[in-house]
Biopython code that builds the backbone (N, CA, C, O; Angstrom):
import numpy as np
from Bio.PDB.StructureBuilder import StructureBuilder

atoms = [
    (1, "MET", "N", (-13.482, -8.928, 43.822)),
    (1, "MET", "CA", (-14.516, -9.320, 42.492)),
    (1, "MET", "C", (-15.072, -7.846, 41.815)),
    (1, "MET", "O", (-15.715, -6.900, 42.271)),
    (2, "CYS", "N", (-14.619, -8.088, 40.803)),
    (2, "CYS", "CA", (-14.603, -6.363, 39.906)),
    (2, "CYS", "C", (-15.947, -6.756, 39.092)),
    (2, "CYS", "O", (-16.261, -7.878, 38.693)),
    (3, "THR", "N", (-16.603, -5.633, 38.962)),
    (3, "THR", "CA", (-17.715, -5.819, 38.151)),
    (3, "THR", "C", (-17.502, -4.496, 37.021)),
    (3, "THR", "O", (-16.547, -3.720, 37.058)),
    (4, "PHE", "N", (-18.472, -4.455, 36.164)),
    (4, "PHE", "CA", (-18.281, -3.456, 34.837)),
    (4, "PHE", "C", (-18.476, -2.078, 35.420)),
    (4, "PHE", "O", (-17.792, -1.109, 35.090)),
    (5, "GLY", "N", (-19.449, -2.048, 36.306)),
    (5, "GLY", "CA", (-19.458, -0.689, 36.949)),
    (5, "GLY", "C", (-18.544, -0.122, 37.748)),
    (5, "GLY", "O", (-18.586, 1.026, 38.190)),
    (6, "ASP", "N", (-17.576, -1.071, 37.964)),
    (6, "ASP", "CA", (-16.258, -0.616, 38.620)),
    (6, "ASP", "C", (-15.200, 0.086, 37.637)),
    (6, "ASP", "O", (-14.194, 0.630, 38.094)),
    (7, "LEU", "N", (-15.477, 0.046, 36.272)),
    (7, "LEU", "CA", (-14.856, 0.363, 35.649)),
    (7, "LEU", "C", (-14.827, 1.775, 35.544)),
    (7, "LEU", "O", (-13.974, 2.328, 34.850)),
    (8, "LYS", "N", (-15.786, 2.480, 36.245)),
    (8, "LYS", "CA", (-15.771, 4.184, 35.679)),
    (8, "LYS", "C", (-14.952, 4.766, 36.931)),
    (8, "LYS", "O", (-15.043, 5.953, 37.246)),
    (9, "SER", "N", (-14.077, 3.772, 37.680)),
    (9, "SER", "CA", (-12.833, 4.373, 38.499)),
    (9, "SER", "C", (-11.709, 4.195, 37.613)),
    (9, "SER", "O", (-10.710, 4.768, 38.046)),
    (10, "ILE", "N", (-11.536, 3.605, 36.537)),
    (10, "ILE", "CA", (-9.994, 3.971, 35.679)),
    (10, "ILE", "C", (-10.037, 5.193, 34.999)),
    (10, "ILE", "O", (-11.072, 5.668, 34.531)),
    (11, "ASP", "N", (-9.019, 5.669, 34.941)),
    (11, "ASP", "CA", (-8.782, 7.037, 34.625)),
    (11, "ASP", "C", (-8.603, 7.051, 32.866)),
    (11, "ASP", "O", (-8.128, 6.007, 32.419)),
    (12, "PRO", "N", (-8.896, 7.988, 31.983)),
    (12, "PRO", "CA", (-9.557, 7.984, 30.695)),
    (12, "PRO", "C", (-8.518, 7.560, 29.858)),
    (12, "PRO", "O", (-8.875, 7.327, 28.704)),
    (13, "SER", "N", (-6.877, 7.332, 30.212)),
    (13, "SER", "CA", (-5.906, 6.780, 29.376)),
    (13, "SER", "C", (-6.013, 5.683, 29.570)),
    (13, "SER", "O", (-5.437, 5.006, 28.718)),
    (14, "GLY", "N", (-6.772, 4.834, 30.742)),
    (14, "GLY", "CA", (-6.482, 3.166, 31.118)),
    (14, "GLY", "C", (-7.931, 3.011, 30.188)),
    (14, "GLY", "O", (-8.028, 1.982, 29.520)),
    (15, "ILE", "N", (-8.996, 3.958, 30.138)),
    (15, "ILE", "CA", (-9.963, 3.351, 29.224)),
    (15, "ILE", "C", (-9.709, 3.434, 27.650)),
    (15, "ILE", "O", (-10.214, 2.553, 26.954)),
    (16, "GLN", "N", (-9.106, 4.242, 27.169)),
    (16, "GLN", "CA", (-8.400, 4.160, 25.997)),
    (16, "GLN", "C", (-7.500, 2.788, 25.660)),
    (16, "GLN", "O", (-7.407, 2.193, 24.586)),
    (17, "THR", "N", (-6.995, 2.551, 26.691)),
    (17, "THR", "CA", (-6.378, 1.508, 26.519)),
    (17, "THR", "C", (-7.089, 0.204, 26.152)),
    (17, "THR", "O", (-6.932, -0.538, 25.183)),
    (18, "LEU", "N", (-7.792, 0.147, 27.041)),
    (18, "LEU", "CA", (-9.056, -0.692, 27.380)),
    (18, "LEU", "C", (-9.626, -0.819, 26.170)),
    (18, "LEU", "O", (-9.494, -1.966, 25.743)),
    (19, "MET", "N", (-10.171, -0.142, 25.490)),
    (19, "MET", "CA", (-10.741, 0.100, 24.310)),
    (19, "MET", "C", (-9.961, -0.299, 23.143)),
    (19, "MET", "O", (-10.539, -1.072, 22.379)),
    (20, "ARG", "N", (-8.714, 0.075, 22.822)),
    (20, "ARG", "CA", (-8.213, -0.487, 21.574)),
    (20, "ARG", "C", (-7.576, -1.954, 22.069)),
    (20, "ARG", "O", (-6.709, -2.372, 21.302)),
    (21, "SER", "N", (-7.777, -2.549, 22.880)),
    (21, "SER", "CA", (-7.196, -3.828, 23.230)),
    (21, "SER", "C", (-8.700, -5.009, 22.958)),
    (21, "SER", "O", (-8.654, -6.231, 22.815)),
    (22, "CYS", "N", (-9.509, -4.411, 22.960)),
    (22, "CYS", "CA", (-10.794, -5.384, 22.919)),
    (22, "CYS", "C", (-11.313, -5.382, 21.402)),
    (22, "CYS", "O", (-11.030, -4.544, 20.546)),
    (23, "ASP", "N", (-12.064, -6.406, 21.273)),
    (23, "ASP", "CA", (-12.828, -6.647, 19.842)),
    (23, "ASP", "C", (-13.735, -5.742, 19.908)),
    (23, "ASP", "O", (-14.221, -5.265, 20.934)),
    (24, "LYS", "N", (-13.995, -5.472, 18.758)),
    (24, "LYS", "CA", (-15.213, -4.210, 18.524)),
    (24, "LYS", "C", (-16.605, -4.955, 18.926)),
    (24, "LYS", "O", (-17.221, -4.306, 19.771)),
    (25, "ASN", "N", (-17.157, -5.987, 18.583)),
    (25, "ASN", "CA", (-18.189, -6.614, 18.568)),
    (25, "ASN", "C", (-18.611, -6.894, 20.247)),
    (25, "ASN", "O", (-19.782, -7.031, 20.602)),
    (26, "LYS", "N", (-17.341, -6.954, 21.266)),
    (26, "LYS", "CA", (-17.577, -7.234, 22.604)),
    (26, "LYS", "C", (-17.591, -5.922, 23.052)),
    (26, "LYS", "O", (-18.211, -5.853, 24.113)),
    (27, "LYS", "N", (-17.207, -4.967, 22.715)),
    (27, "LYS", "CA", (-17.265, -3.514, 23.293)),
    (27, "LYS", "C", (-18.854, -3.037, 22.823)),
    (27, "LYS", "O", (-19.454, -2.272, 23.579)),
    (28, "THR", "N", (-19.288, -3.342, 21.999)),
    (28, "THR", "CA", (-20.890, -2.999, 21.497)),
    (28, "THR", "C", (-21.699, -3.840, 22.343)),
    (28, "THR", "O", (-22.738, -3.329, 22.761)),
    (29, "LEU", "N", (-21.491, -4.771, 22.609)),
    (29, "LEU", "CA", (-22.436, -5.743, 23.392)),
    (29, "LEU", "C", (-22.330, -5.160, 24.945)),
    (29, "LEU", "O", (-23.254, -4.603, 25.538)),
    (30, "ALA", "N", (-21.068, -5.398, 25.445)),
    (30, "ALA", "CA", (-20.785, -4.795, 26.738)),
    (30, "ALA", "C", (-21.453, -3.110, 27.062)),
    (30, "ALA", "O", (-21.786, -2.884, 28.225)),
    (31, "LEU", "N", (-21.568, -2.355, 26.358)),
    (31, "LEU", "CA", (-21.800, -1.070, 26.399)),
    (31, "LEU", "C", (-23.049, -1.152, 26.056)),
    (31, "LEU", "O", (-23.587, -0.292, 26.753)),
    (32, "LYS", "N", (-23.718, -1.565, 25.525)),
    (32, "LYS", "CA", (-25.337, -1.804, 25.284)),
    (32, "LYS", "C", (-26.029, -2.211, 26.862)),
    (32, "LYS", "O", (-27.130, -1.796, 27.225)),
    (33, "GLY", "N", (-25.412, -2.827, 27.434)),
    (33, "GLY", "CA", (-25.947, -2.764, 28.886)),
    (33, "GLY", "C", (-25.428, -2.169, 30.164)),
    (33, "GLY", "O", (-25.741, -2.458, 31.319)),
    (34, "ALA", "N", (-24.395, -1.094, 29.626)),
    (34, "ALA", "CA", (-23.996, -0.417, 30.688)),
    (34, "ALA", "C", (-24.904, 1.009, 30.655)),
    (34, "ALA", "O", (-25.578, 1.555, 29.781)),
    (35, "SER", "N", (-24.562, 1.342, 32.110)),
    (35, "SER", "CA", (-25.217, 2.820, 32.462)),
    (35, "SER", "C", (-25.042, 3.849, 31.421)),
    (35, "SER", "O", (-24.218, 3.542, 30.560)),
    (36, "GLU", "N", (-25.620, 5.006, 31.288)),
    (36, "GLU", "CA", (-25.371, 5.837, 30.891)),
    (36, "GLU", "C", (-23.929, 6.801, 31.006)),
    (36, "GLU", "O", (-23.117, 7.372, 30.279)),
    (37, "GLU", "N", (-24.229, 6.548, 32.468)),
    (37, "GLU", "CA", (-22.778, 7.031, 32.973)),
    (37, "GLU", "C", (-21.391, 6.501, 32.585)),
    (37, "GLU", "O", (-20.422, 7.240, 32.412)),
    (38, "LEU", "N", (-21.371, 5.244, 32.468)),
    (38, "LEU", "CA", (-20.280, 4.641, 31.963)),
    (38, "LEU", "C", (-20.203, 4.765, 30.779)),
    (38, "LEU", "O", (-19.098, 5.137, 30.385)),
    (39, "LYS", "N", (-21.216, 4.541, 29.775)),
    (39, "LYS", "CA", (-21.355, 4.662, 28.221)),
    (39, "LYS", "C", (-20.600, 6.337, 28.219)),
    (39, "LYS", "O", (-19.797, 6.479, 27.297)),
    (40, "ASP", "N", (-20.711, 7.099, 28.784)),
    (40, "ASP", "CA", (-20.522, 8.553, 28.101)),
    (40, "ASP", "C", (-18.925, 8.502, 28.999)),
    (40, "ASP", "O", (-18.058, 9.114, 28.375)),
    (41, "LEU", "N", (-18.491, 7.959, 30.161)),
    (41, "LEU", "CA", (-17.392, 7.938, 30.329)),
    (41, "LEU", "C", (-16.664, 7.020, 29.052)),
    (41, "LEU", "O", (-15.719, 7.638, 28.562)),
    (42, "PHE", "N", (-16.900, 5.733, 28.444)),
    (42, "PHE", "CA", (-16.409, 5.430, 27.350)),
    (42, "PHE", "C", (-15.931, 6.412, 26.192)),
    (42, "PHE", "O", (-14.817, 6.752, 25.794)),
    (43, "PHE", "N", (-17.479, 6.787, 25.745)),
    (43, "PHE", "CA", (-17.456, 7.664, 24.434)),
    (43, "PHE", "C", (-16.710, 8.737, 24.465)),
    (43, "PHE", "O", (-16.259, 9.263, 23.448)),
    (44, "ALA", "N", (-16.446, 9.309, 26.072)),
    (44, "ALA", "CA", (-15.661, 10.712, 26.240)),
    (44, "ALA", "C", (-14.010, 10.397, 25.967)),
    (44, "ALA", "O", (-13.100, 11.223, 26.049)),
    (45, "THR", "N", (-13.905, 9.082, 25.649)),
    (45, "THR", "CA", (-11.777, 8.960, 25.421)),
    (45, "THR", "C", (-12.012, 8.229, 23.893)),
    (45, "THR", "O", (-11.048, 7.511, 23.623)),
    (46, "MET", "N", (-12.657, 8.234, 23.236)),
    (46, "MET", "CA", (-12.836, 8.170, 21.940)),
    (46, "MET", "C", (-12.902, 9.224, 21.113)),
    (46, "MET", "O", (-13.516, 10.251, 21.402)),
    (47, "PRO", "N", (-12.186, 9.018, 19.873)),
    (47, "PRO", "CA", (-12.382, 9.978, 18.787)),
    (47, "PRO", "C", (-14.076, 10.408, 18.533)),
    (47, "PRO", "O", (-14.904, 9.606, 18.967)),
    (48, "GLU", "N", (-14.487, 11.445, 17.956)),
    (48, "GLU", "CA", (-15.892, 11.938, 17.941)),
    (48, "GLU", "C", (-16.209, 10.536, 16.919)),
    (48, "GLU", "O", (-16.919, 9.695, 17.469)),
    (49, "ARG", "N", (-15.841, 10.269, 15.767)),
    (49, "ARG", "CA", (-16.081, 9.594, 14.744)),
    (49, "ARG", "C", (-16.452, 8.222, 15.442)),
    (49, "ARG", "O", (-17.596, 7.803, 15.619)),
    (50, "THR", "N", (-15.349, 7.643, 15.780)),
    (50, "THR", "CA", (-15.405, 6.171, 16.667)),
    (50, "THR", "C", (-16.687, 6.119, 17.598)),
    (50, "THR", "O", (-17.487, 5.183, 17.587)),
    (51, "ALA", "N", (-16.781, 7.236, 18.400)),
    (51, "ALA", "CA", (-17.973, 7.266, 19.382)),
    (51, "ALA", "C", (-18.915, 7.158, 18.379)),
    (51, "ALA", "O", (-19.375, 6.022, 18.271)),
    (52, "LYS", "N", (-19.437, 8.153, 17.453)),
    (52, "LYS", "CA", (-20.527, 7.973, 16.718)),
    (52, "LYS", "C", (-20.999, 6.282, 15.580)),
    (52, "LYS", "O", (-22.107, 5.876, 15.231)),
    (53, "LEU", "N", (-19.655, 5.731, 15.321)),
    (53, "LEU", "CA", (-20.022, 4.317, 15.096)),
    (53, "LEU", "C", (-20.059, 3.618, 15.922)),
    (53, "LEU", "O", (-20.574, 2.548, 15.596)),
    (54, "LEU", "N", (-19.745, 3.678, 16.930)),
    (54, "LEU", "CA", (-20.089, 2.665, 18.235)),
    (54, "LEU", "C", (-21.581, 2.708, 18.703)),
    (54, "LEU", "O", (-22.235, 1.749, 19.114)),
    (55, "ARG", "N", (-22.048, 4.176, 18.544)),
    (55, "ARG", "CA", (-23.285, 4.267, 19.070)),
    (55, "ARG", "C", (-24.307, 3.552, 17.885)),
    (55, "ARG", "O", (-25.280, 2.817, 18.045)),
    (56, "GLU", "N", (-23.800, 3.974, 16.882)),
    (56, "GLU", "CA", (-24.605, 3.396, 15.618)),
    (56, "GLU", "C", (-24.735, 2.063, 15.443)),
    (56, "GLU", "O", (-25.711, 1.587, 14.863)),
    (57, "ASP", "N", (-23.669, 1.273, 15.976)),
    (57, "ASP", "CA", (-23.626, -0.175, 16.120)),
    (57, "ASP", "C", (-24.449, -0.798, 17.363)),
    (57, "ASP", "O", (-24.920, -1.934, 17.421)),
    (58, "MET", "N", (-24.504, 0.102, 18.232)),
    (58, "MET", "CA", (-25.586, -0.438, 19.562)),
    (58, "MET", "C", (-26.673, -0.299, 19.176)),
    (58, "MET", "O", (-27.478, -1.216, 19.339)),
    (59, "GLN", "N", (-27.132, 1.148, 18.403)),
    (59, "GLN", "CA", (-28.501, 0.808, 17.937)),
    (59, "GLN", "C", (-28.965, 0.155, 16.976)),
    (59, "GLN", "O", (-30.142, -0.203, 17.029)),
    (60, "ALA", "N", (-28.093, -0.192, 15.767)),
    (60, "ALA", "CA", (-28.654, -1.491, 15.331)),
    (60, "ALA", "C", (-28.399, -2.639, 15.694)),
    (60, "ALA", "O", (-28.921, -3.374, 14.856)),
    (61, "SER", "N", (-27.883, -3.256, 16.481)),
    (61, "SER", "CA", (-27.678, -4.511, 16.810)),
    (61, "SER", "C", (-29.171, -5.023, 17.403)),
    (61, "SER", "O", (-29.651, -6.146, 17.555)),
    (62, "GLY", "N", (-29.619, -3.818, 17.635)),
    (62, "GLY", "CA", (-31.431, -4.471, 18.158)),
    (62, "GLY", "C", (-31.080, -4.803, 19.468)),
    (62, "GLY", "O", (-30.091, -4.365, 20.057)),
    (63, "PRO", "N", (-32.129, -5.797, 20.037)),
    (63, "PRO", "CA", (-32.165, -6.214, 21.395)),
    (63, "PRO", "C", (-31.425, -7.659, 21.479)),
    (63, "PRO", "O", (-31.619, -8.650, 20.775)),
    (64, "VAL", "N", (-30.589, -7.488, 22.470)),
    (64, "VAL", "CA", (-29.623, -8.635, 22.716)),
    (64, "VAL", "C", (-30.115, -9.394, 24.094)),
    (64, "VAL", "O", (-30.809, -8.837, 24.945)),
    (65, "ARG", "N", (-29.661, -10.707, 24.176)),
    (65, "ARG", "CA", (-30.037, -11.235, 25.965)),
    (65, "ARG", "C", (-29.003, -10.751, 26.445)),
    (65, "ARG", "O", (-27.931, -10.537, 25.879)),
    (66, "LEU", "N", (-29.483, -10.452, 28.151)),
    (66, "LEU", "CA", (-28.721, -10.461, 29.031)),
    (66, "LEU", "C", (-27.447, -10.917, 29.119)),
    (66, "LEU", "O", (-26.460, -10.263, 29.457)),
    (67, "LYS", "N", (-27.502, -12.138, 28.783)),
    (67, "LYS", "CA", (-26.605, -13.346, 29.052)),
    (67, "LYS", "C", (-25.448, -12.334, 28.375)),
    (67, "LYS", "O", (-24.614, -11.635, 28.951)),
    (68, "GLU", "N", (-25.682, -12.497, 27.061)),
    (68, "GLU", "CA", (-24.503, -11.628, 25.867)),
    (68, "GLU", "C", (-23.936, -10.614, 26.394)),
    (68, "GLU", "O", (-22.712, -10.485, 26.371)),
    (69, "VAL", "N", (-24.748, -9.738, 26.952)),
    (69, "VAL", "CA", (-24.235, -8.539, 27.293)),
    (69, "VAL", "C", (-23.259, -8.875, 28.601)),
    (69, "VAL", "O", (-22.116, -8.421, 28.630)),
    (70, "GLU", "N", (-23.708, -9.583, 29.529)),
    (70, "GLU", "CA", (-22.928, -9.610, 30.424)),
    (70, "GLU", "C", (-21.625, -10.894, 30.470)),
    (70, "GLU", "O", (-20.850, -11.161, 31.389)),
    (71, "GLU", "N", (-21.725, -11.362, 29.445)),
    (71, "GLU", "CA", (-20.617, -12.154, 28.875)),
    (71, "GLU", "C", (-19.534, -11.244, 28.470)),
    (71, "GLU", "O", (-18.384, -11.262, 28.909)),
    (72, "ALA", "N", (-20.147, -10.241, 27.358)),
    (72, "ALA", "CA", (-19.099, -9.269, 26.964)),
    (72, "ALA", "C", (-18.720, -8.501, 27.803)),
    (72, "ALA", "O", (-17.672, -7.914, 27.534)),
    (73, "GLN", "N", (-19.358, -8.202, 29.069)),
    (73, "GLN", "CA", (-18.902, -7.103, 30.168)),
    (73, "GLN", "C", (-17.752, -8.176, 30.907)),
    (73, "GLN", "O", (-16.726, -7.724, 31.415)),
    (74, "GLN", "N", (-17.981, -9.252, 30.899)),
    (74, "GLN", "CA", (-16.912, -10.024, 31.470)),
    (74, "GLN", "C", (-15.510, -10.185, 30.762)),
    (74, "GLN", "O", (-14.401, -10.108, 31.290)),
    (75, "VAL", "N", (-15.802, -10.408, 29.537)),
    (75, "VAL", "CA", (-14.539, -10.055, 28.805)),
    (75, "VAL", "C", (-13.589, -8.793, 29.028)),
    (75, "VAL", "O", (-12.408, -8.993, 29.311)),
    (76, "LEU", "N", (-14.052, -7.584, 28.914)),
    (76, "LEU", "CA", (-13.704, -6.506, 29.315)),
    (76, "LEU", "C", (-13.155, -6.249, 30.441)),
    (76, "LEU", "O", (-12.207, -5.474, 30.572)),
    (77, "ILE", "N", (-13.762, -6.948, 31.460)),
    (77, "ILE", "CA", (-13.123, -6.898, 33.062)),
    (77, "ILE", "C", (-11.975, -7.779, 32.917)),
    (77, "ILE", "O", (-10.944, -7.402, 33.473)),
    (78, "THR", "N", (-11.950, -8.887, 32.276)),
    (78, "THR", "CA", (-10.811, -10.010, 32.355)),
    (78, "THR", "C", (-9.994, -8.847, 31.577)),
    (78, "THR", "O", (-9.241, -8.395, 32.439)),
    (79, "SER", "N", (-9.788, -8.184, 30.440)),
    (79, "SER", "CA", (-9.057, -7.487, 29.798)),
    (79, "SER", "C", (-8.329, -6.802, 30.435)),
    (79, "SER", "O", (-7.102, -6.836, 30.350)),
    (80, "VAL", "N", (-9.286, -5.730, 31.520)),
    (80, "VAL", "CA", (-8.582, -5.006, 32.200)),
    (80, "VAL", "C", (-7.725, -5.873, 33.520)),
    (80, "VAL", "O", (-6.805, -5.237, 34.035)),
    (81, "LYS", "N", (-7.859, -6.545, 33.781)),
    (81, "LYS", "CA", (-7.325, -7.494, 34.962)),
    (81, "LYS", "C", (-6.066, -7.828, 33.976)),
    (81, "LYS", "O", (-5.147, -7.105, 34.363)),
    (82, "ASP", "N", (-5.662, -8.562, 32.941)),
    (82, "ASP", "CA", (-4.706, -8.882, 32.201)),
    (82, "ASP", "C", (-4.053, -7.629, 31.740)),
    (82, "ASP", "O", (-2.902, -8.010, 31.527)),
    (83, "LEU", "N", (-4.114, -6.028, 31.385)),
    (83, "LEU", "CA", (-3.483, -5.139, 31.391)),
    (83, "LEU", "C", (-2.644, -4.768, 32.644)),
    (83, "LEU", "O", (-1.458, -4.439, 32.615)),
    (84, "ALA", "N", (-3.691, -4.899, 34.121)),
    (84, "ALA", "CA", (-3.103, -4.384, 35.097)),
    (84, "ALA", "C", (-1.619, -5.123, 35.628)),
    (84, "ALA", "O", (-1.003, -4.653, 36.585)),
]
sb = StructureBuilder()
sb.init_structure("model")
sb.init_model(0)
sb.init_chain("A")
sb.init_seg("    ")
for serial, (resi, resn, name, xyz) in enumerate(atoms, 1):
    if name == "N":
        sb.init_residue(resn, " ", resi, " ")
    sb.init_atom(name, np.array(xyz, "f"), 0.0, 1.0, " ", f" {name:<3s}", serial, name[0])
structure = sb.get_structure()
């Protein structure tokens, strides 16, 4: 079973591929509940402007339900499995 935290073992090019293949809203929700280490990994693979916009979207979205975050993270995990 793969968890969202396991994504930190993916190389930067794999993270870039994942980010390009996922819906922006799902990325925003999934990263909102991620650890700082995982957020930094994702942001490091993005162009600076894109990372800034995603951070702003995360802040602007306000509080979200944990269930919504977990569902968005599961969508990203499913995408990783599909891409593998």
